[in-house]
C-alpha positions in Angstrom: 98.3 89.4 138.9 101.2 89.7 136.5 99.2 88.4 133.6 96.5 90.9 134.1 99.2 93.7 134.2 100.6 92.5 130.9 97.2 92.3 129.2 96.0 95.7 130.5 99.1 97.8 130.3 101.9 96.3 128.3 100.1 94.9 125.2 98.2 98.1 124.4 101.4 100.0 124.9 103.1 97.8 122.3 100.3 98.2 119.8 100.2 102.0 120.5 104.0 102.3 119.9 103.9 100.1 116.8 101.7 102.7 115.2 104.4 105.4 115.5 107.1 105.7 112.9 105.7 103.5 110.1 105.7 104.3 106.4 102.9 106.3 104.8 101.4 103.3 103.0 102.7 100.5 105.2 100.5 97.4 105.8 100.9 97.9 109.6 99.6 101.4 109.3 96.7 100.3 107.1 95.8 97.7 109.7 96.2 100.2 112.5 93.9 102.7 110.7 91.4 100.0 110.0 92.2 99.9 106.3 91.8 103.6 105.7 93.8 104.7 102.7 94.7 108.3 101.9 92.5 109.9 99.3 93.7 110.6 95.8 93.6 114.3 96.4 95.7 113.9 99.5 98.3 111.8 97.6 98.4 114.4 94.9 98.9 117.2 97.4 101.6 115.2 99.1 103.4 114.7 95.8 103.1 118.4 95.0 104.5 119.3 98.5 107.4 116.8 98.0 108.2 118.4 94.6 108.0 121.9 96.1 110.3 120.9 99.0 112.8 119.3 96.6 112.8 122.5 94.4 113.3 124.7 97.5 115.9 122.5 99.1 117.7 120.3 96.6 119.8 117.3 97.6 123.0 119.3 97.2 121.8 121.9 99.8 120.0 119.6 102.2 121.5 116.1 102.0 119.9 114.7 105.1 116.4 116.2 104.5 116.3 118.2 107.7 114.8 121.2 105.9 112.7 119.4 103.4 110.6 117.4 106.0 109.4 120.5 108.0 108.7 122.3 104.7 106.6 119.3 103.4 104.7 119.1 106.7 104.0 122.9 106.6 102.9 122.6 103.0 100.5 119.7 103.8 99.1 121.8 106.7 98.6 124.7 104.4 96.7 122.4 102.0 94.5 121.3 104.9 95.5 117.7 105.2 97.7 117.4 108.3 
């Protein structure tokens, strides 16, 4: 009974949680997404949004990035990618 519990509930939970919080171009994420890579346009938009956020909130103003990250996400949503 315990083996069935682990197979049905615990292992999928581990795989599900391993997909959270990985890097943008991490091998685990590529495996998780079945090898899907972001398009060139998406990467260019991401770079543009990163540059905009760094111009808007320089390192001297936002040392921990707490304002840059939401700005970058909003920019990507505005570009239609996230």
